[in-house]
C-alpha positions, 0 to 999 in steps of 0.5 A: 223646914224640919224636912229640908234641914234633915231633922226628924229622920231618926232611923234612916228607914224609908218613909214610903215602905209600907207592908201591904197588910198594913196599908189600911192602917197607914197614917192620916195621909192615906188616900187610897190603898191598892193591891200593889201600890197606894196613894198618899198626900204629900206631907210637903205639898206644892199645891193643895191636893198634891198626891204621891202614887207609890208601890208598896215594894221598895224600888228605886227605878222604873225598870225594877217594877214588875209588870203588874206593879207598873200597870197598877201604878199607872192606873192609880195615877189616872184614878188620882187625876179623876179624884182630884178633878172631882174634888178640886176642879183644877185647870191642869195637872203636873204628873211626873217623877224625879228619878235619882238625887240629881233629878231632884228626888227627895227620897230617891230609893223609893220611886213615886209619881207626883200628881199635882193639881194646878190652877191658872195663876196659882203662884201667889206673892208668898214664894217671891217675897217670903220664900214660903207658900201658903196653902188654903186648906189643911191636909186633913181637909184635902184628904177628906175631899179626895177620899170622898171623891175617890168613893164617887 
């Protein structure tokens, strides 16, 4: 709720901008650091295993990507799906992005792909009755599973 209410956004800096040299020093959410982009857990996941694939460079739209960045990001999306399959064995996936605030982008100034594992019947009663969603494992547990799967 702190995110939704706009709390804890102190300096207005983009939370996704990470210098390439510091990629391996990212917070505990980092799943994989590539050459031009990286994969991180979503701090506010739709489902367990929800990852974001992002360029290091601050760009807001697809047409701003350099060709090498676009290729690597798509490769990271594919690798994320493979790691998620290994770690979680979901029944399906949602893969996509929201470009611009009107399309639902929470951070529209830094483009990012969402890769969300889905299971048949994965909606539970909590979103309906309590306006919340219960996640069956912590982000630390999810990260460990994905990092291990990526290594495989």
